[in-house]
TIMARRO-160465 format. One record per residue (C-alpha): residue number from 1; x, y, z. Coordinates in steps of 0.25 Angstrom, whole numbers, plus 5000, padded with zeros to 4 digits. Example, Ala and Ser with C-alpha at 12.3 -4.5 7.8 and 13.67 -1.06 7.14 Angstrom:
2
  seq     u     v     w
    1  5049  4982  5031
    2  5055  4996  5029
***
This chain:
326
  seq     u     v     w
    1  5236  4918  5119
    2  5245  4910  5128
    3  5260  4913  5128
    4  5269  4902  5122
    5  5274  4898  5136
    6  5259  4896  5141
    7  5262  4906  5152
    8  5254  4918  5147
    9  5241  4921  5141
   10  5237  4933  5133
   11  5223  4938  5129
   12  5221  4946  5116
   13  5209  4955  5115
   14  5207  4955  5100
   15  5198  4966  5093
   16  5193  4957  5082
   17  5179  4957  5086
   18  5179  4973  5088
   19  5189  4977  5077
   20  5189  4991  5081
   21  5187  4992  5096
   22  5186  5006  5102
   23  5193  5009  5115
   24  5182  5004  5124
   25  5181  4991  5117
   26  5196  4989  5117
   27  5196  4991  5132
   28  5184  4981  5134
   29  5192  4971  5125
   30  5204  4972  5134
   31  5196  4970  5147
   32  5188  4958  5141
   33  5202  4952  5137
   34  5207  4954  5151
   35  5195  4948  5157
   36  5196  4936  5148
   37  5211  4934  5150
   38  5209  4934  5165
   39  5198  4924  5164
   40  5206  4915  5155
   41  5220  4916  5162
   42  5217  4920  5176
   43  5228  4931  5174
   44  5227  4945  5177
   45  5225  4952  5163
   46  5235  4962  5158
   47  5230  4970  5146
   48  5238  4976  5135
   49  5231  4985  5124
   50  5238  4983  5111
   51  5239  4993  5100
   52  5249  4998  5090
   53  5254  5008  5100
   54  5261  5008  5113
   55  5257  5019  5123
   56  5255  5029  5112
   57  5266  5025  5102
   58  5256  5026  5091
   59  5244  5035  5088
   60  5232  5029  5081
   61  5217  5028  5084
   62  5218  5013  5087
   63  5229  5016  5097
   64  5220  5027  5104
   65  5209  5016  5105
   66  5218  5007  5112
   67  5224  5018  5121
   68  5210  5022  5125
   69  5206  5007  5128
   70  5218  5006  5137
   71  5212  5019  5145
   72  5198  5013  5145
   73  5203  4999  5150
   74  5211  5006  5161
   75  5199  5013  5166
   76  5190  5002  5166
   77  5199  4990  5170
   78  5210  4997  5178
   79  5212  4983  5185
   80  5217  4977  5173
   81  5232  4979  5169
   82  5233  4985  5155
   83  5242  4993  5146
   84  5241  4999  5132
   85  5241  5003  5121
   86  5253  4993  5118
   87  5258  4989  5104
   88  5265  4975  5102
   89  5280  4977  5098
   90  5279  4966  5087
   91  5272  4954  5082
   92  5276  4940  5077
   93  5268  4931  5069
   94  5272  4917  5066
   95  5269  4913  5052
   96  5276  4903  5043
   97  5286  4912  5036
   98  5297  4902  5033
   99  5306  4907  5045
  100  5304  4921  5040
  101  5298  4935  5044
  102  5288  4942  5035
  103  5292  4955  5030
  104  5280  4958  5022
  105  5267  4952  5019
  106  5256  4953  5009
  107  5242  4958  5012
  108  5230  4948  5009
  109  5217  4951  5002
  110  5206  4940  5001
  111  5194  4942  4991
  112  5183  4934  4985
  113  5177  4936  4971
  114  5163  4932  4969
  115  5159  4930  4954
  116  5144  4928  4950
  117  5140  4921  4937
  118  5128  4918  4929
  119  5123  4904  4933
  120  5116  4896  4922
  121  5114  4881  4919
  122  5127  4875  4914
  123  5120  4871  4901
  124  5119  4886  4898
  125  5132  4890  4904
  126  5136  4900  4893
  127  5124  4909  4897
  128  5129  4910  4912
  129  5142  4915  4918
  130  5151  4906  4926
  131  5155  4912  4939
  132  5166  4902  4941
  133  5172  4905  4927
  134  5171  4920  4930
  135  5178  4918  4943
  136  5189  4910  4937
  137  5191  4922  4927
  138  5193  4931  4939
  139  5203  4921  4946
  140  5211  4921  4933
  141  5212  4936  4932
  142  5216  4937  4947
  143  5230  4932  4942
  144  5231  4945  4935
  145  5228  4952  4948
  146  5239  4944  4955
  147  5249  4947  4944
  148  5246  4962  4945
  149  5248  4962  4960
  150  5261  4954  4959
  151  5266  4964  4949
  152  5267  4975  4961
  153  5276  4967  4969
  154  5288  4975  4964
  155  5282  4986  4973
  156  5284  4978  4986
  157  5299  4974  4989
  158  5296  4962  4997
  159  5287  4956  4986
  160  5295  4959  4974
  161  5303  4946  4974
  162  5291  4937  4976
  163  5285  4931  4964
  164  5271  4933  4967
  165  5268  4940  4980
  166  5253  4943  4977
  167  5245  4930  4976
  168  5230  4930  4971
  169  5225  4917  4976
  170  5211  4912  4973
  171  5209  4903  4985
  172  5194  4899  4984
  173  5184  4898  4973
  174  5169  4894  4974
  175  5157  4895  4964
  176  5146  4889  4957
  177  5134  4880  4962
  178  5135  4868  4954
  179  5140  4862  4941
  180  5128  4864  4932
  181  5127  4879  4934
  182  5136  4890  4929
  183  5142  4896  4942
  184  5134  4908  4947
  185  5145  4912  4957
  186  5160  4910  4960
  187  5169  4916  4972
  188  5183  4915  4974
  189  5192  4919  4985
  190  5206  4926  4983
  191  5218  4930  4991
  192  5228  4940  4987
  193  5238  4949  4993
  194  5243  4963  4995
  195  5257  4969  4995
  196  5260  4976  5009
  197  5256  4990  5008
  198  5244  4988  4999
  199  5230  4991  5005
  200  5221  4979  5005
  201  5209  4987  5001
  202  5216  4993  4989
  203  5220  4978  4986
  204  5205  4974  4987
  205  5201  4985  4977
  206  5212  4980  4967
  207  5206  4966  4968
  208  5192  4972  4965
  209  5197  4980  4954
  210  5204  4968  4947
  211  5192  4959  4949
  212  5183  4970  4943
  213  5192  4972  4931
  214  5194  4957  4928
  215  5179  4955  4929
  216  5177  4966  4918
  217  5185  4958  4908
  218  5175  4946  4910
  219  5163  4944  4902
  220  5154  4940  4914
  221  5161  4947  4926
  222  5161  4960  4919
  223  5146  4962  4921
  224  5146  4953  4934
  225  5158  4957  4942
  226  5162  4948  4954
  227  5162  4953  4968
  228  5175  4954  4976
  229  5174  4951  4991
  230  5186  4954  5000
  231  5183  4942  5010
  232  5196  4941  5019
  233  5210  4947  5020
  234  5211  4961  5017
  235  5225  4962  5023
  236  5237  4971  5019
  237  5251  4966  5019
  238  5263  4972  5028
  239  5278  4973  5028
  240  5285  4971  5041
  241  5295  4982  5044
  242  5309  4978  5043
  243  5318  4978  5055
  244  5309  4980  5067
  245  5314  4976  5081
  246  5304  4964  5081
  247  5310  4959  5067
  248  5324  4960  5072
  249  5322  4952  5084
  250  5314  4941  5076
  251  5326  4941  5067
  252  5336  4939  5078
  253  5327  4928  5084
  254  5326  4921  5071
  255  5341  4921  5068
  256  5343  4915  5082
  257  5334  4903  5079
  258  5336  4901  5064
  259  5350  4906  5063
  260  5347  4914  5051
  261  5341  4927  5047
  262  5326  4930  5047
  263  5321  4932  5033
  264  5309  4942  5030
  265  5299  4937  5019
  266  5287  4942  5012
  267  5274  4935  5015
  268  5263  4933  5005
  269  5253  4928  5015
  270  5244  4935  5025
  271  5250  4938  5038
  272  5244  4943  5051
  273  5257  4951  5053
  274  5251  4962  5045
  275  5241  4966  5056
  276  5253  4970  5065
  277  5261  4977  5055
  278  5250  4985  5048
  279  5241  4988  5059
  280  5249  4989  5071
  281  5263  4992  5066
  282  5269  4981  5073
  283  5280  4972  5067
  284  5275  4958  5065
  285  5284  4947  5063
  286  5278  4936  5054
  287  5288  4925  5055
  288  5287  4910  5055
  289  5292  4896  5051
  290  5294  4888  5038
  291  5281  4884  5031
  292  5276  4877  5019
  293  5263  4876  5011
  294  5256  4887  5019
  295  5241  4886  5018
  296  5243  4872  5011
  297  5237  4859  5016
  298  5251  4855  5020
  299  5256  4868  5026
  300  5267  4866  5036
  301  5278  4873  5044
  302  5292  4868  5048
  303  5293  4864  5062
  304  5308  4867  5063
  305  5304  4881  5058
  306  5293  4883  5068
  307  5302  4879  5079
  308  5312  4889  5075
  309  5302  4900  5072
  310  5296  4897  5086
  311  5310  4899  5092
  312  5312  4912  5085
  313  5299  4918  5089
  314  5301  4913  5104
  315  5315  4920  5103
  316  5310  4932  5097
  317  5299  4934  5108
  318  5309  4932  5119
  319  5318  4942  5112
  320  5307  4952  5110
  321  5300  4951  5123
  322  5312  4947  5132
  323  5312  4935  5142
  324  5310  4935  5157
  325  5317  4926  5167
  326  5308  4915  5173
***
């Protein structure tokens, strides 16, 4: 990553290839990142081992792994300047949020429903079972599931005033092979949401239970139940703690640029801020410009808003990190 002024380069050693590296693997990842950084930039590398603890501020087996990795790294590569374990103080993610800060955010589940039919020639259609018709029946019943989920909004203060905080969206459907055969198969993809604090696996079981019960009321599906596949997001929602130092400083920067107070909102879209808040206990400020028709063919943002949000974030970083005289 290159800093905005183009003066500094940062190399991040991600663990995506090895989701649960041990201490020795972490040390090797750090060493390889340092070598790559030096080859790429011709700069002497300085390595920071990141965790959700700073020098023993938290106790957890994952913190222990990082702490041990620092010790291994220091023994094997004493010539490379390094420090750890270190936790970042806060994170900020620019997202189109209509000049607002996200206070709370839904979780997201993706699932796919596979329906099998009984294919016959269309001339004898009544002797077969149309998978597309059966799938349409399930899609219709999912509106009942959506209504049930939204009836619980009164248990969540940030959602109670929203008309429909939980959306069940059938975003893709495919099925059949050609027009002259009763369809043998149909699959459709669905995206739905979780309230903050709900467990994603509990949500998945609730979906499976609903589909099973709905199928039991269908003459064909009752004996030929569909398959539910969880094929993407299984992500829990979060709530940003109010009044952190990071938020107060962003509020100050926002007011300086916009000349009004920063509003906090509820987001019904998936946000990466959840990763920092849920798994690292780091306040993550999701904040950004005015936008219209998000995910539409004519999605757009306000240039004026982008300019002001950029100025706000720049001021926030300067306030948080401090400035040095050149």
